[in-house]
MINUVO-493247 format. One line per field, with one value per atom (N, C-alpha, C): residue number from 1; x, y, z. Coordinates in nm, 3 decimals. Example, Ala and Ser with C-alpha at 12.3 -4.5 7.8 and 13.67 -1.06 7.14 Angstrom:
<nodes>
k: (1; 1; 1; 2; 2; 2)
east: (1.319; 1.230; 1.320; 1.285; 1.367; 1.290)
north: (-0.569; -0.450; -0.330; -0.225; -0.106; 0.003)
up: (0.780; 0.780; 0.780; 0.708; 0.714; 0.787)
</nodes>
This chain:
<nodes>
k: (1; 1; 1; 2; 2; 2; 3; 3; 3; 4; 4; 4; 5; 5; 5; 6; 6; 6; 7; 7; 7; 8; 8; 8; 9; 9; 9; 10; 10; 10; 11; 11; 11; 12; 12; 12; 13; 13; 13; 14; 14; 14; 15; 15; 15; 16; 16; 16; 17; 17; 17; 18; 18; 18; 19; 19; 19; 20; 20; 20; 21; 21; 21; 22; 22; 22; 23; 23; 23; 24; 24; 24; 25; 25; 25; 26; 26; 26; 27; 27; 27; 28; 28; 28; 29; 29; 29; 30; 30; 30; 31; 31; 31; 32; 32; 32; 33; 33; 33; 34; 34; 34; 35; 35; 35; 36; 36; 36; 37; 37; 37; 38; 38; 38; 39; 39; 39; 40; 40; 40; 41; 41; 41; 42; 42; 42; 43; 43; 43; 44; 44; 44; 45; 45; 45; 46; 46; 46; 47; 47; 47; 48; 48; 48; 49; 49; 49; 50; 50; 50; 51; 51; 51; 52; 52; 52; 53; 53; 53; 54; 54; 54; 55; 55; 55; 56; 56; 56; 57; 57; 57; 58; 58; 58; 59; 59; 59; 60; 60; 60; 61; 61; 61; 62; 62; 62; 63; 63; 63; 64; 64; 64; 65; 65; 65; 66; 66; 66; 67; 67; 67; 68; 68; 68; 69; 69; 69; 70; 70; 70; 71; 71; 71; 72; 72; 72; 73; 73; 73)
east: (-3.740; -3.867; -3.884; -3.942; -3.971; -4.121; -4.174; -4.318; -4.341; -4.433; -4.468; -4.620; -4.660; -4.803; -4.828; -4.923; -4.954; -5.024; -4.985; -5.047; -5.143; -5.127; -5.214; -5.257; -5.357; -5.397; -5.303; -5.271; -5.180; -5.236; -5.235; -5.277; -5.192; -5.187; -5.110; -5.157; -5.077; -5.114; -5.114; -5.231; -5.242; -5.242; -5.245; -5.251; -5.323; -5.379; -5.442; -5.428; -5.368; -5.348; -5.424; -5.486; -5.564; -5.484; -5.515; -5.446; -5.467; -5.359; -5.365; -5.331; -5.328; -5.296; -5.147; -5.115; -4.977; -4.932; -4.815; -4.764; -4.620; -4.582; -4.444; -4.378; -4.263; -4.188; -4.041; -3.966; -3.821; -3.761; -3.652; -3.593; -3.574; -3.508; -3.481; -3.610; -3.703; -3.831; -3.912; -3.911; -3.983; -3.924; -3.791; -3.726; -3.766; -3.781; -3.822; -3.966; -4.053; -4.193; -4.209; -4.130; -4.145; -4.076; -4.132; -4.075; -4.149; -4.246; -4.323; -4.442; -4.451; -4.565; -4.653; -4.591; -4.667; -4.685; -4.582; -4.586; -4.487; -4.496; -4.402; -4.367; -4.249; -4.210; -4.293; -4.327; -4.398; -4.291; -4.274; -4.171; -4.234; -4.158; -4.203; -4.292; -4.326; -4.407; -4.322; -4.324; -4.252; -4.343; -4.290; -4.373; -4.413; -4.530; -4.581; -4.513; -4.452; -4.386; -4.448; -4.441; -4.497; -4.431; -4.302; -4.232; -4.286; -4.314; -4.367; -4.507; -4.587; -4.723; -4.721; -4.626; -4.617; -4.568; -4.492; -4.438; -4.544; -4.649; -4.757; -4.848; -4.886; -4.978; -5.117; -5.179; -5.314; -5.410; -5.497; -5.593; -5.729; -5.784; -5.919; -5.996; -6.124; -6.206; -6.235; -6.233; -6.269; -6.419; -6.474; -6.617; -6.641; -6.738; -6.773; -6.897; -6.900; -7.014; -7.139; -7.247; -7.373; -7.417; -7.453; -7.498; -7.644; -7.670; -7.808; -7.866; -7.985; -8.054; -8.115; -8.090; -8.149; -8.257; -8.365; -8.476; -8.476; -8.491; -8.507; -8.652; -8.710; -8.850; -8.868)
north: (2.049; 2.119; 2.217; 2.329; 2.430; 2.459; 2.494; 2.520; 2.670; 2.720; 2.862; 2.877; 2.991; 3.025; 3.145; 3.132; 3.239; 3.355; 3.475; 3.595; 3.658; 3.622; 3.671; 3.551; 3.571; 3.463; 3.462; 3.343; 3.325; 3.212; 3.231; 3.122; 3.123; 3.009; 2.993; 2.868; 2.821; 2.700; 2.580; 2.526; 2.403; 2.420; 2.543; 2.560; 2.690; 2.693; 2.812; 2.803; 2.905; 2.908; 3.026; 3.005; 3.108; 3.162; 3.285; 3.337; 3.244; 3.220; 3.132; 2.987; 2.951; 2.814; 2.787; 2.669; 2.629; 2.537; 2.570; 2.499; 2.458; 2.338; 2.291; 2.314; 2.381; 2.410; 2.379; 2.356; 2.340; 2.466; 2.451; 2.558; 2.691; 2.692; 2.817; 2.883; 2.802; 2.856; 2.912; 2.841; 2.889; 3.020; 3.033; 3.157; 3.273; 3.248; 3.355; 3.400; 3.305; 3.339; 3.404; 3.362; 3.410; 3.546; 3.646; 3.781; 3.870; 3.815; 3.893; 3.964; 3.961; 4.022; 3.914; 3.822; 3.713; 3.595; 3.566; 3.449; 3.469; 3.380; 3.380; 3.236; 3.215; 3.081; 3.037; 2.911; 2.852; 2.787; 2.838; 2.787; 2.689; 2.588; 2.495; 2.384; 2.380; 2.271; 2.195; 2.065; 1.983; 1.952; 1.956; 1.921; 1.774; 1.745; 1.608; 1.537; 1.426; 1.347; 1.208; 1.140; 1.004; 0.911; 0.931; 0.846; 0.867; 0.993; 1.022; 0.966; 0.974; 0.920; 0.769; 0.702; 0.557; 0.511; 0.594; 0.558; 0.559; 0.639; 0.643; 0.523; 0.460; 0.346; 0.395; 0.319; 0.355; 0.317; 0.407; 0.381; 0.351; 0.242; 0.207; 0.162; 0.179; 0.133; -0.014; -0.084; -0.225; -0.236; -0.325; -0.350; -0.441; -0.405; -0.490; -0.571; -0.690; -0.776; -0.720; -0.723; -0.674; -0.770; -0.714; -0.797; -0.835; -0.959; -1.005; -1.012; -0.967; -0.979; -1.118; -1.184; -1.317; -1.307; -1.370; -1.370; -1.502; -1.492; -1.615; -1.624; -1.738; -1.755; -1.850)
up: (-6.509; -6.524; -6.409; -6.441; -6.340; -6.345; -6.231; -6.219; -6.208; -6.293; -6.288; -6.273; -6.219; -6.206; -6.296; -6.386; -6.481; -6.411; -6.447; -6.393; -6.494; -6.621; -6.728; -6.812; -6.895; -6.985; -7.105; -7.150; -7.263; -7.348; -7.481; -7.568; -7.694; -7.755; -7.877; -7.948; -8.040; -8.115; -8.022; -7.998; -7.920; -7.769; -7.718; -7.573; -7.538; -7.419; -7.363; -7.212; -7.152; -7.008; -6.950; -6.836; -6.768; -6.649; -6.605; -6.486; -6.367; -6.292; -6.177; -6.208; -6.334; -6.373; -6.350; -6.303; -6.276; -6.389; -6.447; -6.564; -6.540; -6.585; -6.580; -6.714; -6.714; -6.836; -6.814; -6.922; -6.908; -6.844; -6.769; -6.690; -6.761; -6.878; -6.949; -6.996; -7.044; -7.092; -6.975; -6.862; -6.743; -6.694; -6.697; -6.654; -6.743; -6.872; -6.964; -6.935; -6.903; -6.875; -6.738; -6.640; -6.502; -6.485; -6.550; -6.544; -6.445; -6.373; -6.277; -6.338; -6.470; -6.539; -6.599; -6.671; -6.733; -6.640; -6.558; -6.470; -6.356; -6.256; -6.144; -6.111; -6.056; -6.015; -5.896; -5.893; -5.780; -5.694; -5.576; -5.485; -5.387; -5.349; -5.245; -5.293; -5.421; -5.474; -5.574; -5.566; -5.661; -5.779; -5.902; -6.017; -6.013; -6.059; -6.064; -6.180; -6.153; -6.256; -6.259; -6.371; -6.376; -6.274; -6.249; -6.153; -6.012; -5.977; -5.844; -5.827; -5.932; -5.925; -5.910; -5.976; -5.968; -5.831; -5.763; -5.633; -5.525; -5.545; -5.446; -5.464; -5.356; -5.369; -5.409; -5.494; -5.535; -5.425; -5.393; -5.285; -5.344; -5.302; -5.342; -5.219; -5.225; -5.114; -5.133; -5.023; -5.028; -5.015; -5.092; -5.081; -4.962; -4.885; -4.773; -4.811; -4.766; -4.796; -4.729; -4.801; -4.744; -4.634; -4.523; -4.411; -4.430; -4.406; -4.417; -4.277; -4.269; -4.141; -4.133; -4.025; -4.008; -3.902; -3.930; -3.835; -3.762; -3.636; -3.558; -3.513; -3.530; -3.492; -3.379)
</nodes>
């Protein structure tokens, strides 16, 4: 997969891309689109893959117990 950034808006059956949108396409198809007029290759960014997302640990906030104020009399 190759990553391209759209320079113009493009739409077709089942898709619509806006200028500036980053899209992952198969290599040959991305090369055809990245002609400098319709799109350009995005260098230095790796495409997001399900395997890469699964490798990152999921971050969640831990709930802290609510502190009770105790009164001493």
